[in-house]
All heavy atoms as an XYZ file, in Angstrom:
703
protein
N      10.241     -0.063    -22.596
C      11.053      0.962    -21.986
C      11.788      0.345    -20.806
O      11.225     -0.430    -20.049
C      10.171      2.112    -21.521
C      10.928      3.216    -20.855
S       9.894      4.548    -20.231
C       9.367      5.292    -21.742
N      13.028      0.681    -20.638
C      13.831      0.167    -19.540
C      14.196      1.322    -18.612
O      14.960      2.197    -18.967
C      15.090     -0.503    -20.088
C      15.855     -1.231    -19.020
O      15.859     -0.835    -17.858
N      16.513     -2.301    -19.387
N      13.639      1.277    -17.405
C      13.894      2.337    -16.428
C      14.822      1.894    -15.297
O      14.951      2.594    -14.306
C      12.575      2.827    -15.835
C      11.617      3.542    -16.772
C      10.361      3.957    -16.016
C      12.268      4.755    -17.406
N      15.467      0.747    -15.453
C      16.297      0.258    -14.354
C      17.441      1.208    -14.014
O      17.855      1.292    -12.863
C      16.837     -1.140    -14.667
O      17.659     -1.133    -15.798
N      17.927      1.940    -14.976
C      18.988      2.915    -14.692
C      18.442      4.198    -14.061
O      19.212      5.045    -13.625
C      19.734      3.272    -15.984
C      20.501      2.091    -16.551
O      20.890      1.203    -15.759
O      20.703      2.049    -17.776
N      17.141      4.332    -14.043
C      16.507      5.566    -13.567
C      15.986      5.476    -12.140
O      15.390      6.430    -11.646
C      15.344      5.935    -14.492
S      15.845      6.222    -16.185
N      16.188      4.343    -11.475
C      15.641      4.198    -10.128
C      16.081      5.317     -9.185
O      15.244      5.865     -8.462
C      15.960      2.824     -9.540
C      15.277      2.529     -8.211
C      13.756      2.592     -8.338
C      15.713      1.195     -7.666
N      17.344      5.738     -9.167
C      17.719      6.860     -8.290
C      16.915      8.132     -8.606
O      16.514      8.849     -7.695
C      19.205      7.071     -8.570
C      19.684      5.748     -9.057
C      18.525      5.172     -9.837
N      16.654      8.379     -9.873
C      15.864      9.547    -10.258
C      14.409      9.410     -9.819
O      13.785     10.386     -9.395
C      15.929      9.761    -11.772
C      17.339      9.980    -12.246
O      18.011      9.020    -12.596
N      17.801     11.211    -12.233
N      13.878      8.202     -9.919
C      12.499      7.957     -9.490
C      12.385      8.173     -7.986
O      11.440      8.798     -7.503
C      12.049      6.542     -9.891
C      11.950      6.436    -11.419
C      10.723      6.183     -9.235
C      11.762      5.032    -11.941
N      13.368      7.676     -7.235
C      13.368      7.863     -5.779
C      13.438      9.343     -5.425
O      12.756      9.803     -4.504
C      14.522      7.098     -5.138
C      14.483      5.569     -5.278
C      15.743      4.957     -4.699
C      13.248      4.989     -4.647
N      14.240     10.089     -6.145
C      14.350     11.532     -5.912
C      13.030     12.234     -6.224
O      12.593     13.108     -5.481
C      15.485     12.101     -6.775
C      15.750     13.564     -6.545
C      16.285     13.867     -5.156
O      17.010     13.029     -4.584
O      15.974     14.958     -4.638
N      12.402     11.857     -7.307
C      11.111     12.428     -7.687
C      10.062     12.194     -6.609
O       9.263     13.085     -6.299
C      10.637     11.816     -9.016
C       9.223     12.157     -9.429
C       9.158     13.583     -9.956
C       8.725     11.184    -10.481
N      10.077     11.018     -6.017
C       9.076     10.676     -5.011
C       9.249     11.456     -3.710
O       8.312     11.547     -2.921
C       9.113      9.172     -4.729
C       8.627      8.281     -5.867
C       8.885      6.813     -5.542
C       7.155      8.526     -6.159
N      10.404     12.024     -3.478
C      10.656     12.763     -2.227
C       9.782     13.991     -2.074
O       9.356     14.317     -0.979
C      12.115     13.181     -2.139
C      13.008     12.039     -1.839
C      14.405     12.492     -1.568
N      15.254     11.308     -1.521
C      16.541     11.338     -1.462
N      17.174     12.493     -1.425
N      17.231     10.228     -1.431
N       9.544     14.704     -3.143
C       8.793     15.964     -3.082
C       7.676     15.991     -4.101
O       7.614     16.897     -4.918
C       9.735     17.141     -3.364
C      10.162     17.842     -2.110
O       9.508     17.661     -1.084
O      11.161     18.572     -2.168
N       6.818     15.007     -4.079
C       5.768     14.997     -5.097
C       4.391     14.906     -4.448
O       4.254     14.590     -3.280
C       5.976     13.861     -6.081
S       5.556     12.249     -5.441
N       3.410     15.182     -5.253
C       2.009     15.115     -4.826
C       1.242     14.154     -5.725
O       0.068     14.336     -5.982
C       1.362     16.509     -4.921
C       2.085     17.570     -4.129
C       1.768     17.465     -2.668
C       2.353     18.656     -1.949
N       2.981     18.353     -0.719
N       1.930     13.129     -6.207
C       1.292     12.168     -7.099
C       0.126     11.462     -6.416
O       0.217     11.088     -5.252
C       2.292     11.093     -7.538
C       3.383     11.488     -8.502
C       4.324     10.303     -8.719
C       2.797     11.936     -9.817
N      -0.950     11.270     -7.163
C      -2.066     10.460     -6.690
C      -2.049      9.095     -7.355
O      -2.614      8.147     -6.838
C      -3.388     11.163     -6.976
C      -3.568     12.430     -6.163
C      -4.882     13.125     -6.430
O      -5.754     12.538     -7.109
O      -5.044     14.256     -5.963
N      -1.375      9.015     -8.491
C      -1.347      7.787     -9.271
C       0.029      7.618     -9.899
O       0.597      8.567    -10.423
C      -2.409      7.897    -10.369
C      -2.575      6.700    -11.220
C      -3.722      6.867    -12.201
O      -4.768      7.433    -11.843
O      -3.554      6.424    -13.340
N       0.551      6.401     -9.838
C       1.843      6.105    -10.437
C       1.750      4.755    -11.127
O       1.433      3.741    -10.499
C       2.947      6.064     -9.374
C       4.356      5.731     -9.855
C       4.848      6.768    -10.871
C       5.308      5.636     -8.677
N       1.987      4.753    -12.426
C       1.949      3.520    -13.220
C       3.316      3.323    -13.867
O       3.727      4.112    -14.699
C       0.877      3.607    -14.298
C      -0.516      3.696    -13.743
C      -1.529      3.896    -14.864
N      -2.819      4.241    -14.343
C      -3.835      3.393    -14.249
N      -3.693      2.159    -14.667
N      -4.981      3.786    -13.745
N       3.991      2.278    -13.442
C       5.286      1.913    -14.005
C       5.151      0.501    -14.576
O       5.718     -0.460    -14.075
C       6.380      1.971    -12.934
C       6.642      3.341    -12.337
C       7.554      3.245    -11.128
C       7.236      4.263    -13.381
N       4.357      0.368    -15.613
C       4.032     -0.929    -16.188
C       5.076     -1.338    -17.228
O       5.393     -0.576    -18.125
C       2.654     -0.882    -16.844
C       2.234     -2.183    -17.453
C       0.882     -2.092    -18.099
C       0.544     -3.406    -18.764
N      -0.714     -3.333    -19.488
N       5.570     -2.558    -17.071
C       6.477     -3.176    -18.031
C       7.650     -2.264    -18.396
O       7.942     -2.013    -19.555
C       5.714     -3.587    -19.295
C       6.528     -4.518    -20.176
O       7.500     -5.122    -19.683
O       6.211     -4.630    -21.374
N       8.318     -1.745    -17.374
C       9.447     -0.843    -17.638
C      10.777     -1.403    -17.114
O      11.741     -0.672    -16.991
C       9.175      0.541    -17.066
S       8.920      0.569    -15.303
N      10.784     -2.687    -16.785
C      12.014     -3.360    -16.350
C      12.693     -2.606    -15.217
O      13.909     -2.383    -15.223
C      12.955     -3.543    -17.524
C      12.337     -4.334    -18.636
C      13.237     -4.390    -19.823
N      12.584     -5.116    -20.911
C      13.117     -5.250    -22.096
N      14.294     -4.724    -22.351
N      12.479     -5.907    -23.022
N      11.905     -2.232    -14.277
C      12.316     -1.330    -13.210
C      13.586     -1.758    -12.478
O      14.432     -0.937    -12.152
C      11.159     -1.180    -12.214
C      11.226     -0.054    -11.236
C      11.379      1.282    -11.939
C       9.978     -0.049    -10.378
N      13.738     -3.037    -12.196
C      14.894     -3.506    -11.430
C      15.791     -4.443    -12.228
O      16.692     -5.070    -11.684
C      14.419     -4.234    -10.163
C      13.480     -3.464     -9.255
C      13.013     -4.343     -8.120
C      14.122     -2.207     -8.737
N      15.570     -4.542    -13.515
C      16.212     -5.563    -14.342
C      17.734     -5.584    -14.255
O      18.344     -6.627    -14.114
C      15.786     -5.398    -15.789
C      16.299     -6.501    -16.684
C      15.745     -6.398    -18.069
O      14.613     -6.850    -18.291
O      16.454     -5.843    -18.924
N      18.401     -4.484    -14.350
C      19.873     -4.450    -14.394
C      20.524     -4.262    -13.025
O      21.742     -4.210    -12.928
C      20.342     -3.313    -15.303
C      19.995     -3.526    -16.736
C      20.642     -2.452    -17.560
N      19.943     -2.308    -18.824
C      20.016     -1.254    -19.590
N      20.746     -0.218    -19.231
N      19.357     -1.199    -20.713
N      19.721     -4.144    -12.004
C      20.276     -3.872    -10.682
C      20.769     -5.144    -10.020
O      20.118     -6.180    -10.075
C      19.222     -3.177     -9.815
C      18.698     -1.861    -10.398
C      17.574     -1.321     -9.551
C      19.817     -0.852    -10.505
N      21.914     -5.077     -9.374
C      22.492     -6.267     -8.756
C      21.733     -6.687     -7.504
O      21.589     -7.874     -7.230
C      23.959     -6.025     -8.428
O      24.091     -4.929     -7.551
N      21.242     -5.749     -6.732
C      20.490     -6.059     -5.516
C      19.030     -5.634     -5.699
O      18.616     -4.556     -5.270
C      21.111     -5.352     -4.318
O      20.342     -5.624     -3.170
N      18.262     -6.504     -6.338
C      16.871     -6.189     -6.631
C      16.052     -5.990     -5.359
O      15.270     -5.060     -5.253
C      16.258     -7.276     -7.501
C      16.812     -7.294     -8.910
C      16.260     -8.451     -9.690
C      16.733     -8.535    -11.105
N      18.080     -8.199    -11.429
N      16.250     -6.873     -4.379
C      15.477     -6.774     -3.139
C      15.767     -5.458     -2.410
O      14.848     -4.764     -1.979
C      15.791     -7.959     -2.225
C      14.955     -7.958     -0.963
C      15.244     -9.150     -0.076
O      15.656    -10.210     -0.592
O      15.046     -9.018      1.141
N      17.033     -5.107     -2.290
C      17.403     -3.860     -1.619
C      16.863     -2.639     -2.369
O      16.356     -1.699     -1.759
C      18.918     -3.751     -1.493
C      19.381     -2.518     -0.768
C      20.907     -2.446     -0.681
O      21.563     -3.494     -0.670
O      21.416     -1.319     -0.623
N      16.935     -2.671     -3.683
C      16.421     -1.566     -4.496
C      14.909     -1.446     -4.355
O      14.378     -0.344     -4.258
C      16.799     -1.771     -5.962
O      18.196     -1.787     -6.106
N      14.236     -2.588     -4.322
C      12.787     -2.566     -4.146
C      12.417     -2.052     -2.756
O      11.436     -1.327     -2.598
C      12.213     -3.963     -4.393
C      10.701     -4.072     -4.475
C      10.112     -3.117     -5.521
C      10.289     -5.507     -4.781
N      13.215     -2.387     -1.754
C      12.977     -1.865     -0.405
C      13.080     -0.343     -0.389
O      12.286      0.335      0.269
C      13.961     -2.480      0.593
C      13.675     -3.916      0.912
C      14.761     -4.565      1.744
O      15.900     -4.094      1.804
N      14.424     -5.678      2.379
N      14.052      0.194     -1.117
C      14.191      1.652     -1.202
C      12.978      2.271     -1.888
O      12.486      3.318     -1.468
C      15.466      2.026     -1.946
C      16.724      1.729     -1.181
C      17.951      2.080     -1.984
C      19.225      1.730     -1.244
N      20.424      2.029     -2.029
N      12.504      1.617     -2.946
C      11.327      2.115     -3.656
C      10.099      2.080     -2.751
O       9.342      3.051     -2.679
C      11.079      1.295     -4.924
C       9.852      1.691     -5.741
C       9.951      3.139     -6.233
C       9.651      0.733     -6.909
N       9.909      0.999     -2.036
C       8.773      0.878     -1.124
C       8.841      1.959     -0.045
O       7.833      2.600      0.262
C       8.710     -0.535     -0.501
C       7.780     -0.583      0.698
C       8.285     -1.550     -1.560
N      10.006      2.179      0.514
C      10.166      3.223      1.541
C       9.804      4.589      0.976
O       9.131      5.387      1.634
C      11.592      3.218      2.075
N      10.243      4.869     -0.251
C       9.935      6.155     -0.881
C       8.444      6.277     -1.169
O       7.848      7.333     -0.954
C      10.732      6.310     -2.175
N       7.824      5.203     -1.623
C       6.382      5.226     -1.912
C       5.558      5.450     -0.649
O       4.537      6.140     -0.676
C       5.958      3.919     -2.589
C       6.456      3.715     -4.012
C       6.232      2.273     -4.454
C       5.777      4.684     -4.967
N       6.014      4.895      0.461
C       5.299      5.070      1.729
C       5.334      6.515      2.216
O       4.497      6.923      3.016
C       5.872      4.138      2.796
C       5.504      2.686      2.557
C       6.178      1.763      3.537
C       5.393      1.648      4.811
N       5.850      0.544      5.678
N       6.286      7.285      1.718
C       6.424      8.678      2.135
C       5.596      9.641      1.280
O       5.638     10.840      1.498
C       7.898      9.089      2.081
C       8.804      8.266      2.987
S       8.330      8.314      4.721
C       8.636     10.021      5.098
N       4.844      9.116      0.327
C       4.009      9.955     -0.545
C       2.559      9.813     -0.077
O       1.846      8.903     -0.487
C       4.134      9.532     -2.034
C       3.312     10.455     -2.922
C       5.587      9.527     -2.472
N       2.100     10.708      0.803
C       0.763     10.567      1.381
C      -0.366     10.731      0.370
O      -1.463     10.231      0.594
C       0.709     11.665      2.449
C       1.747     12.645      2.048
C       2.802     11.878      1.296
N      -0.108     11.385     -0.733
C      -1.157     11.598     -1.728
C      -1.336     10.407     -2.662
O      -2.349     10.310     -3.355
C      -0.836     12.847     -2.559
O       0.430     12.700     -3.182
N      -0.389      9.472     -2.682
C      -0.433      8.346     -3.618
C      -1.560      7.385     -3.257
O      -1.596      6.847     -2.156
C       0.904      7.607     -3.617
C       1.082      6.537     -4.687
C       1.012      7.158     -6.093
C       2.395      5.815     -4.502
N      -2.479      7.197     -4.201
C      -3.619      6.324     -3.961
C      -3.659      5.122     -4.896
O      -4.279      4.115     -4.585
C      -4.916      7.111     -4.093
C      -5.050      8.174     -3.038
C      -6.366      8.898     -3.117
O      -7.339      8.406     -3.669
N      -6.413     10.083     -2.571
N      -3.020      5.209     -6.054
C      -3.040      4.112     -7.007
C      -1.620      3.841     -7.492
O      -0.896      4.767     -7.852
C      -3.930      4.450     -8.210
C      -4.127      3.306     -9.199
C      -5.553      3.279     -9.682
C      -3.167      3.410    -10.351
N      -1.230      2.575     -7.469
C       0.107      2.179     -7.887
C       0.003      0.966     -8.797
O      -0.691      0.007     -8.481
C       0.957      1.814     -6.666
C       2.341      1.233     -6.938
C       3.238      2.258     -7.613
C       2.969      0.739     -5.645
N       0.682      1.014     -9.918
C       0.756     -0.133    -10.817
C       2.215     -0.415    -11.134
O       2.930      0.443    -11.649
C      -0.011      0.127    -12.116
O       0.158     -0.974    -12.993
N       2.635     -1.623    -10.793
C       3.984     -2.086    -11.098
C       3.917     -3.374    -11.919
O       4.844     -4.182    -11.900
C       4.767     -2.332     -9.805
C       5.004     -1.129     -8.914
C       5.625     -1.546     -7.590
C       5.892     -0.112     -9.610
N       2.840     -3.556    -12.631
C       2.603     -4.784    -13.385
C       3.688     -5.025    -14.421
O       4.245     -4.097    -14.994
C       1.237     -4.712    -14.067
N       3.963     -6.291    -14.643
C       4.882     -6.764    -15.680
C       6.307     -6.248    -15.508
O       7.007     -5.968    -16.469
C       4.342     -6.431    -17.064
C       3.006     -7.059    -17.329
C       2.406     -6.637    -18.652
O       2.944     -5.785    -19.334
N       1.281     -7.226    -19.000
N       6.740     -6.114    -14.264
C       8.116     -5.713    -13.979
C       8.932     -6.858    -13.376
O      10.018     -6.631    -12.858
C       8.132     -4.517    -13.024
C       7.974     -3.219    -13.753
O       8.862     -2.814    -14.485
N       6.846     -2.571    -13.578
N       8.389     -8.047    -13.417
C       9.080     -9.238    -12.908
C       9.484     -9.058    -11.437
O      10.640     -9.269    -11.058
C      10.287     -9.559    -13.779
C       9.909     -9.882    -15.215
C      11.140     -9.948    -16.105
N      10.798    -10.095    -17.495
C      10.598     -9.074    -18.336
N      10.712     -7.833    -17.906
N      10.269     -9.296    -19.594
N       8.516     -8.672    -10.636
C       8.770     -8.419     -9.217
C       8.225     -9.522     -8.311
O       8.347     -9.440     -7.093
C       8.133     -7.083     -8.796
C       8.627     -5.845     -9.533
C       7.830     -4.625     -9.103
C      10.102     -5.631     -9.323
N       7.631    -10.551     -8.897
C       6.957    -11.582     -8.109
C       7.891    -12.247     -7.092
O       7.461    -12.583     -5.991
C       6.343    -12.632     -9.026
N       9.132    -12.418     -7.431
C      10.084    -13.056     -6.516
C      10.253    -12.241     -5.232
O      10.571    -12.767     -4.173
C      11.434    -13.219     -7.203
C      12.452    -13.916     -6.324
C      13.756    -14.130     -7.021
N      13.563    -15.119     -8.075
C      14.413    -15.353     -9.046
N      15.522    -14.653     -9.122
N      14.177    -16.261     -9.949
N      10.040    -10.945     -5.304
C      10.212    -10.057     -4.146
C       8.900     -9.437     -3.699
O       8.898     -8.355     -3.110
C      11.222     -8.956     -4.493
C      12.611     -9.510     -4.720
O      13.157    -10.189     -3.867
N      13.164     -9.250     -5.884
N       7.795    -10.140     -3.960
C       6.487     -9.575     -3.620
C       6.355     -9.318     -2.112
O       5.645     -8.412     -1.693
C       5.346    -10.468     -4.161
C       5.212    -11.752     -3.366
C       4.040     -9.703     -4.199
N       7.071    -10.087     -1.299
C       7.027     -9.867      0.144
C       7.534     -8.474      0.511
O       7.117     -7.886      1.504
C       7.808    -10.946      0.894
C       9.286    -10.935      0.607
C      10.162    -10.242      1.425
C       9.796    -11.614     -0.496
C      11.523    -10.217      1.149
C      11.156    -11.599     -0.771
C      12.025    -10.894      0.043
N       8.448     -7.928     -0.283
C       8.939     -6.567     -0.044
C       7.820     -5.569     -0.332
O       7.624     -4.613      0.414
C      10.187     -6.264     -0.912
C      10.633     -4.823     -0.728
C      11.320     -7.218     -0.575
N       7.063     -5.816     -1.403
C       5.939     -4.934     -1.734
C       4.855     -4.969     -0.656
O       4.150     -3.986     -0.463
C       5.340     -5.318     -3.089
C       6.226     -5.025     -4.291
C       5.617     -5.609     -5.556
C       6.439     -3.536     -4.446
N       4.739     -6.085      0.040
C       3.750     -6.191      1.115
C       3.996     -5.157      2.203
O       3.069     -4.768      2.925
C       3.756     -7.596      1.694
N       5.225     -4.680      2.310
C       5.568     -3.658      3.300
C       4.791     -2.356      3.069
O       4.669     -1.543      3.980
C       7.066     -3.374      3.285
C       7.906     -4.502      3.823
C       7.694     -4.730      5.306
O       7.565     -3.746      6.059
O       7.636     -5.902      5.704
N       4.291     -2.163      1.855
C       3.484     -0.967      1.576
C       2.250     -0.920      2.476
O       1.729      0.144      2.778
C       3.039     -0.939      0.111
C       4.094     -0.549     -0.902
C       3.602     -0.843     -2.313
C       4.435      0.927     -0.772
N       1.770     -2.088      2.882
C       0.518     -2.174      3.613
C       0.694     -2.621      5.054
O      -0.261     -2.993      5.721
C      -0.430     -3.137      2.884
C      -0.618     -2.767      1.448
C       0.076     -3.429      0.447
C      -1.455     -1.719      1.095
C      -0.079     -3.068     -0.875
C      -1.613     -1.349     -0.224
C      -0.918     -2.028     -1.209
N       1.918     -2.584      5.545
C       2.159     -3.026      6.914
C       3.182     -2.124      7.581
O       3.642     -1.151      7.002
C       2.659     -4.482      6.902
O       3.878     -4.566      6.212
N       3.538     -2.479      8.779
C       4.534     -1.700      9.505
C       3.906     -0.533     10.254
O       2.692     -0.361     10.284
N       4.747      0.278     10.841
C       4.264      1.379     11.672
C       3.667      2.516     10.843
O       2.890      3.305     11.354
C       5.405      1.916     12.542
O       6.450      2.388     11.715
N       4.039      2.592      9.565
C       3.481      3.650      8.718
C       3.122      3.095      7.340
O       3.860      3.281      6.383
C       4.474      4.806      8.584
O       5.674      4.329      8.008
N       1.987      2.382      7.259
C       1.578      1.855      5.957
C       1.271      2.989      4.983
O       0.971      4.107      5.383
C       0.335      1.027      6.260
C      -0.139      1.487      7.580
C       1.037      2.076      8.300
N       1.368      2.695      3.709
C       1.124      3.713      2.690
C      -0.358      4.075      2.646
O      -1.199      3.410      3.235
C       1.561      3.212      1.319
O       0.656      2.237      0.848
N      -0.670      5.117      1.910
C      -2.049      5.565      1.768
C      -2.707      4.984      0.519
O      -3.759      5.443      0.112
C      -2.080      7.097      1.705
O      -1.265      7.542      0.627
N      -2.091      3.958     -0.065
C      -2.629      3.363     -1.282
C      -4.027      2.810     -1.059
O      -4.296      2.146     -0.073
C      -1.730      2.231     -1.781
C      -0.425      2.646     -2.409
C       0.446      1.422     -2.675
C      -0.660      3.413     -3.686
N      -4.888      3.105     -2.016
C      -6.259      2.591     -1.983
C      -6.439      1.506     -3.029
O      -7.233      0.608     -2.876
C      -7.267      3.713     -2.269
C      -7.107      4.934     -1.386
C      -7.668      4.679     -0.015
C      -7.658      5.949      0.801
N      -6.592      6.104      1.725
N      -5.718      1.629     -4.125
C      -5.832      0.682     -5.231
C      -4.447      0.280     -5.675
O      -3.538      1.093     -5.707
C      -6.551      1.331     -6.426
C      -7.881      1.890     -6.091
N      -8.993      1.110     -5.960
C      -8.272      3.160     -5.847
C     -10.019      1.892     -5.646
N      -9.604      3.131     -5.562
N      -4.323     -0.957     -6.057
C      -3.072     -1.419     -6.652
C      -3.434     -2.346     -7.785
O      -4.492     -2.931     -7.814
C      -2.193     -2.139     -5.639
C      -2.885     -3.343     -5.031
C      -1.893     -4.330     -4.509
N      -2.557     -5.431     -3.874
C      -3.265     -6.360     -4.492
N      -3.433     -6.316     -5.780
N      -3.821     -7.348     -3.828
N      -2.554     -2.437     -8.735
C      -2.751     -3.328     -9.864
C      -1.860     -4.539     -9.685
O      -0.895     -4.511     -8.942
C      -2.420     -2.603    -11.173
C      -3.465     -1.599    -11.544
N      -4.501     -1.901    -12.376
C      -3.630     -0.314    -11.178
C      -5.258     -0.828    -12.516
N      -4.743      0.149    -11.794
N      -2.183     -5.578    -10.379
C      -1.469     -6.828    -10.291
C       0.031     -6.629    -10.485
O       0.469     -5.901    -11.353
C      -1.982     -7.778    -11.356
C      -1.259     -9.087    -11.419
C      -1.777     -9.964    -12.543
O      -2.741     -9.634    -13.199
N      -1.135    -11.085    -12.737
N       0.793     -7.334     -9.670
C       2.243     -7.333     -9.789
C       2.642     -8.654    -10.420
O       2.185     -9.702    -10.011
C       2.911     -7.205     -8.394
C       4.401     -7.359     -8.508
C       2.545     -5.888     -7.763
N       3.467     -8.592    -11.429
C       3.953     -9.837    -12.049
C       5.403     -9.699    -12.420
O       5.972     -8.664    -12.356
C       3.122    -10.186    -13.262
O       3.103     -9.131    -14.190
């Protein structure tokens, strides 16, 4: 499944949700986007705003090159509430 065209919709969904778990495994999340790092930063910012989110899986989305952006989930003035994460590749 290719969700790279759906990132704006995913960001919108995250604004008003009560998700506890989000698994976006092997969905080519950023594949067609020209600015992968910037798009991932937007996703991380949106994920940090979901206080109920405890488990996140972004495995097999080819995000390893920008893993430092994902590290922002666990740092900064408002780290996310994630308790579990799955391998990012």
